[in-house]
Steps between C-alpha positions, in 0.01 A plus 500: 500500500639833402607729793335835502737770418456875573503678165404840371282549206557766256279594203645712240261724309566746212297776643583454885846535638461670849659336804709257286866529441652318202858401450673585179453261206865414522465392863195289403706329244774422726250315735385284211604152560366137447392303802332158557153546636293266673131502395233334729186387351248249663757331709756427208829656430643599169851641475595728212716787397369844408666819408389815674522745212160676478359785324508819714123551467391160606326512837639320801243326730488269776416126420310371803528572864697179575718543206866609533517646154387800312348477158591734221271524207238243412732188473832601675641449854785664693624524853623851522541821291715800587188690589407628838146543613405812681131409558233251410147532426276324749233454232750306281592285784150409566431434143797267472394312811163443376612396153732240681210356702284475201787316309536261791120426519477452125801260514337297775176474316684405180663208700171385651318509172776326291563231779132466557441415126776219516344360800148506369620345167655210694185443692275506208729276303490241789122504517480462122723195495313342778159551333637374166679202673827585338787349666776730367621750754312819435778732594727369236227534251438854598881578473513364144190707414641819643821452307312421179290818536818710553670353193184559286473849615869567449464387135170697427498779743836554670389788707229292654743244607723765649208650692389156626855429632517847662160457653605180688841614591415581859341162564800329336752685712297408811489129413868505426600657829294251706539197270706269740241557779214332306681161497571492877172352649567146418843538669347644801272209555777241408503356859142370440592339160792290613417374854351183364797406276722218617861608570658256248266603222553867594874464438434323156267782412745776597757322279272480202405867549851635531662299213191536288508876532869520391453244222194680361684832513796365301287331247287808424808733493737286294223419257426870449880566426530199278202588288611850460848379374326282257270779350800740544289768673696768663396650827357858497442724797164472659277796580610672834251438784477688825619350834296546819626748748574414863214520745489819702500522887164653483357185329662276757370699797152511348493111467640476837208697630260281332655192638506616859140631507346201306695259719379627823134529361516124391622402838228693694212435250544170315207553255510890481473477125241217487723192482836411652667497153374851406610633854848347456529624137645849582781409725599189298496701185711778677755262640538346148553855335738612770700179468539564127596864561758414749632216282527727201708749699768239604858541349535331169737245644255381752208491246709243297447236772205655684261605238227765591243224433635298790502807723137558386380150584682486836354829600140368431571179684644679807194718511288182481703339766473802729121524456450131544699509824336818651155373400568147596370366177827364364666544175295283265159673539682833427661382192152373398377844534794627291385299189139389521443448117159632560396810311232616750732447787846596381824520694817707416632223280180497303519874435867463371437196288200687351757685300655194340259516214563885439874427512460263205282748330768768545766299329327571163606863516866396576497271206362770286759741595764241394301373205774578248756311706253209555432479129865488424575228749174280464695189396705514822213587727249231389754221453650541833161532677373183334810297569523614859142428570513134365827459685356619833194269477669182401824538697307563827297188437806293413716619781213444758483135388872453505528624859214297626253782570136404547307517178244744654781731628671487155176596328457794735831657425497467116371867448776634708619745235179710469320745735289397775161599352551291181679203683214447746250513217710243301580262779144443603456288194768264586386195689616492858674848489552695817429863424652625826825336406473651149469847643791448731725358228413781252567756769840347598597479131422869457691586813807312388487709173435821672812462709753341269377566145716808442809339629456175306429693183804696545718184564354338180582820301146563390545874424215586280148568635343226266692213654472647843126573484406175343715278718365676819138480417523134371672392816364724777163629356357813677724528803828483293348738241411751777844480639683535170280775371553707806879538411472433128176638370625460125477126560132517606340456146674177445416387844132586423504296177664197653282530803181501279602238248621255788166552681303468190664156398453367836138619517409279203587202716186553702316226307670215692303298737527626854399545860378815673461549880313824615568528869369742778166569345393628842698825422279585189305814581306518183399180313517672164887522554518115472390515142850634414623158544319408179450136609219448249723565203785265606395212275817298577474534862465148641569539877317787697526572880279764658594576871381678796770460757355716791152613602448869533218611711412788253457247213141401454382159358349688206838658428673168492231351263544805263869456501478135409237581244730739323777230472302283264765279311486393147319167469834319427661472847578142618567575863325753729570567860297739717644573843340694793187616315290715728145492384185300546433444117724448187482718185334391197802365298554229771140422516469452123688156435514565129751781562747254667427200301873433441597506865647183633644617840328721747609597848270714717677587836379681815147609414357540836218724401361301201163350552453302175772380255457552122384209284839329487344177400424635160862555410526209259891525482561539858728223618661643820309701776617640829268661754631637818392691810131562400321539807131536415437244218330174590474352138762587240272366229136636520245751363689832521445863437663464167246292331336161447581157631860387451663227302706246667871579464527263205867543455628573852781254602652675804313674786655658812283651764634662809356684789129465427350506855128493365549260208275205535474327161629570145140568390170583645307267283582161335874433495491182276611684191736743683877485425493191286868512395655627829808295577662691781336676794658705788283593789630700794323674802156416378345399827139470381564317171359146532432359153748413216365151389370614161849561367496200264846550345710618818832338519688730757347642815674726744303600809624727786300617808175351391212313688405150552203517245733578216708187588195274489418608150848416395398131511284545173807616294579172330745660261720652770869399466667747739361648835653747743336536828635813682394599855139407491338662798341270766555195267685202669433203266405415134116441436407134502574326177653802333846356408322192365279701265799687352614224276706716276686681776879473472637765741369654820659769725374481833601826679241475776604141603158353464430147599375258240 
């Protein structure tokens, strides 16, 4: 920030000369000299040389109240003239001050409008892609559209293209200045992502991540150089781009005040802003911003090993630790407030990650500014990106197998070279993938690149911005791009191209078969927000888990039913698991068997409020069913609120029922046609269940904590080959003739030590 400098203002007029003494023209000429001036505009610094030779009649005027320079004439700037001021008009001073304030207000409005348009564009594109069931990332599509529009305008109406660039310039400068901050949230919540990973697997993953980053960087960089040698393209200078200025003490003090005030308010009033996440948002956001400001001000030698992004993440984590300790809530809940992934109840991390889409859109302007250079080096750019992407995919899978990493973990780290937003979208379509691990590996990869990319590029003698930009984005995605562009903005266009092309290629891999788990649905404030998961459009999604992990007193049963209603899947899923559902009734898509006709495995766990189960017996493909902790249901197969009489589980082969305290029979009416193909039954903690003799194909029966009546009905199961009797309450001996009737029985496990 420029330091105010006391200056005198002189205005020379042809018809007024009183109270001013002018030096001779020769004295003025002797004072003429060339100096280097520092111009400050919108937080960015430009250094340039300028001669101070001016026409004697040009007016001298003050730039702004906070400027240290005088401006002479309409376009020129100088620091001093050999002219002494005898008096100043108070009216002129007031006019200058008003003009400065007006310019500042107009500048702020210009920034808000231009940035707001980019944010709105990103949001509209997301909604349109969701409505049209388009799987390609909307922000990448928007980036290519903006770039195409600029190119077309430049060909047809060059002035319009220039005006459009100038209009969005404040927003682009804002995004560039804060770019690294938008990638930090996944790093802040890293402790939640890795706590369930075994130590041995963690070491293997770290090895693959570090070596893979270096290998991808080398492949992309050397490929770009090799192709340029083949096509004999000489390197030309890139368009100069501004570098962000240091943060001022005023900015640091302002954010410090926000942090202190909001931290105290959150401690005293946990839901002052409606929810805990919104109440914690101000101080968690302020701690993240302060960490970035402090980290950016560290000496360059320190930043080579302690990147500002690390300082930023540590600052947010320390704030979370302090709040968790003082509020006695612990660290994990506070980190959960930091990144909720719920648009109606956002945390600080959600606000920052909301800029990831606009960041990608802003890359279009950087590419347009360097369009001539991009066109000149198209062969190097596209070839190196394609080669690097394929290498990253297949080398990760191959090395994972060679080092003995579990297949599900290997699949989870395949998209390690792209940004978090795209990686999570892609990995959800791989069977058995762990999305939390994916986010952690992507962030760690970016962090390695952010810390070491410049040093490695220098040691590999990658000097030109093409090789440096493509190698960085292809190996370390957004974090590496942000770190490199902060010091080498001329490499940003090539980073943007590689970043976009890499993400676009991997996004096309979404059509693989996969598994999706949506956890913590109790945190959803508005059921409409869950539609953003676009579950209904995922045709190749075969495994779906919907989970409520905790019960919130504020969550109504109707709310839970609406959330589940909005998560209706495509009719293709093979396995469905619903955990912790808090409602009396199920939504229509579960109660209409035709919508889940392909389902062969269903698990419904912890439904303590449910009164009636959906017509599960009408699912013709269902072969495996688990029902657990359902407190209020007496008959799992009966007339229900969902419709007419049920069919008889015609394909079900395995049934597991646990903690059914009111379960009496499998059906209210005739059980003769019920479960005709059931071969394995596990019953646990069903104290009132007393009949199972109608199971004509049952081969394996496991019973735990059941009553004597159930044991009596076992005597009629002539097809039974394996029997487990575990802790039967108040039962001391086998019923008379039971073992003699079980003629096919081959194995019996008697955990209760019953007497024959």
